[in-house]
C-alpha positions as CSV (number, residue, x, y, z in Angstrom):
1,X,160.9,61.2,55.1
2,X,163.1,59.2,57.5
3,X,161.3,56.4,59.4
4,X,161.4,56.1,63.2
5,X,163.0,52.7,64.0
6,X,163.1,51.0,67.3
7,X,165.5,48.1,67.8
8,X,164.2,45.8,70.5
9,X,166.7,43.6,72.2
10,X,165.7,41.1,74.9
11,X,168.5,40.6,77.5
12,X,168.9,37.9,80.1
13,X,172.2,37.8,82.0
14,X,174.0,39.5,79.2
15,X,176.5,41.6,81.2
16,X,179.4,40.1,79.1
17,X,177.7,40.9,75.7
18,X,176.0,44.2,76.3
19,X,179.0,46.6,76.2
20,X,179.9,45.3,72.8
21,X,176.3,44.8,71.5
22,X,175.1,48.3,72.4
23,X,177.9,50.0,70.5
24,X,177.4,47.9,67.4
25,X,173.6,48.4,67.3
26,X,173.9,52.2,67.8
27,X,176.3,52.3,64.9
28,X,173.9,50.4,62.7
29,X,171.0,52.6,63.8
30,X,173.0,55.6,62.5
31,X,174.0,53.7,59.3
32,X,170.4,52.9,58.3
33,X,169.6,56.6,58.0
34,X,166.6,56.5,60.4
35,X,164.9,59.5,62.1
36,X,166.7,61.0,65.1
37,X,163.8,59.8,67.3
38,X,164.8,56.2,66.6
39,X,165.9,54.3,69.7
40,X,167.6,51.1,71.0
41,X,165.2,49.5,73.5
42,X,166.9,47.0,75.8
43,X,164.5,44.7,77.7
44,X,166.0,43.2,80.9
45,X,164.2,39.9,81.3
46,X,164.7,39.5,85.1
47,X,168.5,39.2,84.9
48,X,170.5,38.2,88.0
49,X,173.7,39.8,87.0
50,X,174.7,43.4,86.2
51,X,172.7,43.6,83.0
52,X,170.3,46.3,84.2
53,X,173.1,48.5,85.7
54,X,174.8,48.4,82.3
55,X,171.6,49.4,80.6
56,X,171.2,52.4,83.0
57,X,174.8,53.5,82.4
58,X,174.3,53.5,78.6
59,X,171.0,55.3,79.1
60,X,172.6,58.1,81.1
61,X,175.4,58.5,78.5
62,X,173.2,58.2,75.3
63,X,169.5,59.2,75.2
64,X,169.0,56.9,72.3
65,X,169.4,53.9,74.6
66,X,166.1,53.1,76.4
67,X,165.4,50.4,78.9
68,X,162.6,48.2,80.1
69,X,163.1,46.1,83.3
70,X,160.7,43.3,83.8
71,X,159.8,42.4,87.4
72,X,160.7,38.7,86.9
73,X,162.0,36.4,84.2
74,X,159.1,36.1,81.8
75,X,161.0,34.3,79.0
76,X,162.5,35.5,75.7
77,X,159.1,35.5,73.8
78,X,157.4,37.6,76.5
79,X,160.4,40.0,76.8
80,X,160.4,40.5,73.1
81,X,156.6,41.1,73.1
82,X,157.0,43.6,75.9
83,X,159.5,45.6,73.9
84,X,157.5,45.5,70.7
85,X,154.3,46.7,72.5
86,X,156.2,49.4,74.3
87,X,157.7,50.7,71.0
88,X,154.7,50.3,68.7
89,X,153.1,53.7,69.5
90,X,156.4,55.6,69.0
91,X,157.9,53.8,66.0
92,X,157.1,53.4,62.3
93,X,158.7,50.0,62.5
94,X,160.4,47.8,65.1
95,X,163.4,45.4,64.5
96,X,163.9,42.6,67.0
97,X,167.3,41.0,67.4
98,X,169.1,39.0,70.1
99,X,171.7,40.5,72.3
100,X,174.4,38.1,71.3
101,X,174.5,39.5,67.7
102,X,174.7,36.1,66.1
103,X,172.0,37.5,63.7
104,X,174.1,39.9,61.6
105,X,173.1,43.5,62.5
106,X,174.6,44.8,59.3
107,X,171.6,43.6,57.4
108,X,169.3,45.9,59.4
109,X,169.6,48.4,56.6
110,X,168.2,45.9,54.1
111,X,165.3,45.2,56.5
112,X,164.5,48.9,56.5
113,X,164.9,49.2,52.8
114,X,162.3,46.4,52.3
115,X,160.0,48.2,54.8
116,X,160.4,51.5,52.9
117,X,159.5,49.7,49.6
118,X,156.1,48.6,51.1
119,X,156.6,45.5,53.2
120,X,155.0,45.3,56.7
121,X,157.0,42.2,57.7
122,X,160.6,41.5,56.8
123,X,162.3,38.3,58.0
124,X,165.9,37.8,58.7
125,X,166.8,34.3,57.4
126,X,169.9,32.4,57.7
127,X,171.6,31.7,54.4
128,X,173.1,28.4,55.6
129,X,173.7,26.2,58.6
130,X,177.3,25.2,57.8
131,X,178.6,26.5,61.2
132,X,176.1,24.3,63.1
133,X,176.9,20.9,64.5
134,X,175.6,17.9,62.6
135,X,173.1,17.2,65.4
136,X,171.7,20.8,65.4
137,X,171.5,20.9,61.7
138,X,169.6,17.6,61.4
139,X,167.3,18.4,64.3
140,X,166.5,21.8,62.9
141,X,165.6,20.4,59.5
142,X,163.5,17.7,61.2
143,X,161.7,20.3,63.2
144,X,160.8,22.4,60.3
145,X,159.6,19.3,58.4
146,X,157.4,18.2,61.3
147,X,155.9,21.7,61.7
148,X,155.1,21.8,58.0
149,X,153.5,18.4,58.2
150,X,151.4,19.7,61.1
151,X,150.2,22.6,59.1
152,X,152.1,25.3,61.0
153,X,153.3,28.2,58.9
154,X,156.9,28.9,59.6
155,X,159.7,30.8,57.7
156,X,162.4,28.2,57.2
157,X,165.7,29.1,59.1
158,X,164.2,32.2,60.6
159,X,164.6,32.8,64.3
160,X,163.6,36.1,66.0
161,X,165.4,38.6,63.7
162,X,162.7,40.5,61.9
163,X,161.1,43.9,61.2
164,X,157.5,44.7,61.8
165,X,155.7,47.8,60.7
166,X,153.4,49.7,63.1
167,X,150.4,48.3,61.2
168,X,151.7,44.8,61.7
169,X,152.4,45.5,65.4
170,X,148.9,46.8,65.9
171,X,147.5,43.7,64.3
172,X,149.7,41.5,66.4
173,X,148.6,43.2,69.6
174,X,145.1,41.8,69.1
175,X,146.5,38.3,69.7
176,X,145.4,37.4,73.2
177,X,147.1,34.1,73.9
178,X,149.4,33.7,76.9
179,X,151.5,31.0,75.2
180,X,153.5,33.0,72.7
181,X,155.3,31.5,69.7
182,X,156.2,34.6,67.6
183,X,157.8,32.6,64.7
184,X,154.4,31.1,63.9
185,X,152.2,34.1,65.0
186,X,153.8,36.7,62.7
187,X,153.3,34.7,59.4
188,X,149.5,34.5,60.2
189,X,149.2,38.3,60.0
190,X,149.0,38.0,56.2
191,X,150.6,41.4,55.4
192,X,153.1,41.9,52.6
193,X,156.4,40.3,53.6
194,X,159.9,39.7,52.3
195,X,163.1,38.1,53.4
196,X,166.7,39.2,53.9
197,X,169.4,36.5,54.0
198,X,172.6,36.7,56.2
199,X,175.4,34.5,57.6
200,X,175.0,33.5,61.2
201,X,177.9,34.9,63.4
202,X,179.6,33.8,66.6
203,X,178.4,35.3,69.9
204,X,180.1,38.5,70.7
205,X,180.5,37.4,74.3
206,X,179.0,35.3,77.0
207,X,177.2,31.9,76.8
208,X,174.1,30.8,75.0
209,X,170.9,31.2,77.0
210,X,169.1,28.6,74.9
211,X,170.4,25.1,75.9
212,X,168.9,22.0,74.3
213,X,166.1,21.8,77.0
214,X,164.8,25.3,76.2
215,X,165.0,24.6,72.5
216,X,162.9,21.5,72.9
217,X,160.5,23.4,75.1
218,X,160.1,26.1,72.5
219,X,159.6,23.5,69.8
220,X,156.8,21.9,71.8
221,X,155.3,25.3,72.4
222,X,155.1,25.8,68.7
223,X,153.5,22.4,68.0
224,X,150.9,22.5,70.7
225,X,150.0,26.2,70.3
226,X,149.4,26.0,66.5
227,X,148.3,22.6,65.6
228,X,145.8,20.0,67.0
229,X,146.9,17.3,64.5
230,X,148.9,15.4,67.2
231,X,145.6,14.7,68.9
232,X,144.3,13.2,65.7
233,X,147.5,11.2,65.4
234,X,147.0,9.8,68.9
235,X,143.5,8.8,68.1
236,X,144.8,7.0,65.0
237,X,147.5,5.3,67.1
238,X,144.8,4.2,69.5
239,X,142.7,2.8,66.7
240,X,145.8,0.9,65.4
241,X,146.6,-0.4,68.8
242,X,143.1,-1.8,69.3
243,X,143.2,-3.2,65.8
244,X,146.6,-4.9,66.5
245,X,145.3,-6.4,69.7
246,X,142.2,-7.8,67.9
247,X,144.3,-9.1,65.2
248,X,146.6,-10.9,67.7
249,X,143.6,-12.3,69.4
250,X,142.2,-13.6,66.1
251,X,145.5,-15.2,65.1
252,X,145.8,-16.9,68.5
253,X,142.2,-18.2,68.2
254,X,142.8,-19.6,64.7
255,X,146.1,-21.2,65.8
256,X,144.4,-22.8,68.8
257,X,141.6,-24.2,66.5
258,X,144.2,-25.6,64.1
259,X,146.1,-27.2,67.0
260,X,149.2,-25.0,66.5
261,X,150.9,-24.2,69.7
262,X,151.2,-20.4,70.4
263,X,153.2,-18.8,73.2
264,X,150.4,-17.2,75.1
265,X,152.5,-14.8,77.1
266,X,154.0,-13.3,73.9
267,X,150.6,-12.3,72.6
268,X,149.5,-11.0,76.0
269,X,152.6,-8.9,76.5
270,X,152.5,-7.6,72.9
271,X,148.9,-6.4,73.4
272,X,149.7,-4.9,76.8
273,X,152.7,-3.0,75.6
274,X,150.9,-1.7,72.5
275,X,147.8,-0.5,74.3
276,X,149.8,0.7,77.4
277,X,152.1,2.8,75.2
278,X,149.3,4.3,73.2
279,X,147.4,5.2,76.5
280,X,150.5,6.8,78.1
281,X,151.3,8.8,75.0
282,X,147.7,9.9,74.6
283,X,147.4,11.0,78.3
284,X,150.7,12.9,78.1
285,X,149.7,14.7,74.9
286,X,146.2,15.6,75.9
287,X,147.7,16.8,79.3
288,X,149.9,19.1,77.4
289,X,146.9,20.7,75.6
290,X,144.9,20.8,78.8
291,X,147.8,22.6,80.5
292,X,147.9,25.3,77.9
293,X,144.1,25.7,78.2
294,X,144.6,26.1,82.0
295,X,147.2,28.8,81.5
296,X,145.1,30.7,78.9
297,X,142.0,30.7,81.1
298,X,143.8,32.3,84.1
299,X,144.5,35.3,81.9
300,X,147.6,36.3,83.8
301,X,149.7,39.2,82.4
302,X,152.5,38.1,80.1
303,X,154.9,40.3,82.0
304,X,155.1,43.1,84.6
305,X,157.2,46.1,84.1
306,X,159.4,47.1,87.1
307,X,161.3,50.1,85.7
308,X,161.2,52.0,82.4
309,X,163.9,54.3,81.0
310,X,162.7,56.5,78.1
311,X,164.1,59.8,76.8
312,X,166.0,60.7,79.9
313,X,163.3,59.8,82.3
314,X,162.9,56.9,84.8
315,X,159.5,55.6,85.6
316,X,159.0,53.0,88.3
């Protein structure tokens, strides 16, 4: 029996890449031998260019192309979530992939084969980072090392290219947090999983929608959403700062009793800088966690759907 596969593609200002990406993904959808009910679901994440118009054009020409237009820019994680939740009642499995096709779509067939062999989660994993800049390579390795040290379960060199079975999607739908970090959420499902390796490609067109600032923001999202160890580290740093100040005070007192001249300002400044730095760091870190609690307690929807294109129909 052929599986029904939905390929979910979050799109944000991708008018340059979409014409090429849709054709490639439809070809791969045919090549994997999926059921005729399989679909390509394009999620427009509040784009300001012609992205949605292009999606509508493809939908009119080919019923396999479906569309989901979000009312505002909700972010890649939320757009991907919207597509997965929309597809989970219709598909046996969902594949998520970025519109730029840097994640090789030719390995989609291997993802499906792993699924057919009994895996509920199949990760697309980069086989190397040789094409990355030195800075990006070193920062990525440092990030994965830090996350491992913090106790966050991540698949090394995996981004958002993965297959999830309907059972895995149903389990994932029970996660209620607003601050999404799918790379760490999916491994916590605990279902049988496997990996498929591929070489990262160049973008088919357009520019990256993930500059350094967004990458840092996503990294912090993962750290503060899945580990409270930084709070313990700040406490330890505070204790060390207090201990340093007391030690400096003890040394100054001993030197004074022994008649040894000590530059008083040096000790005072050292103590002030140590404790001041610890306090500022602690306040900032705790503030980050409090901010996440604030967002979670408001229980706002992750996204709002504006228009839906499915099987030849348009719902607004």
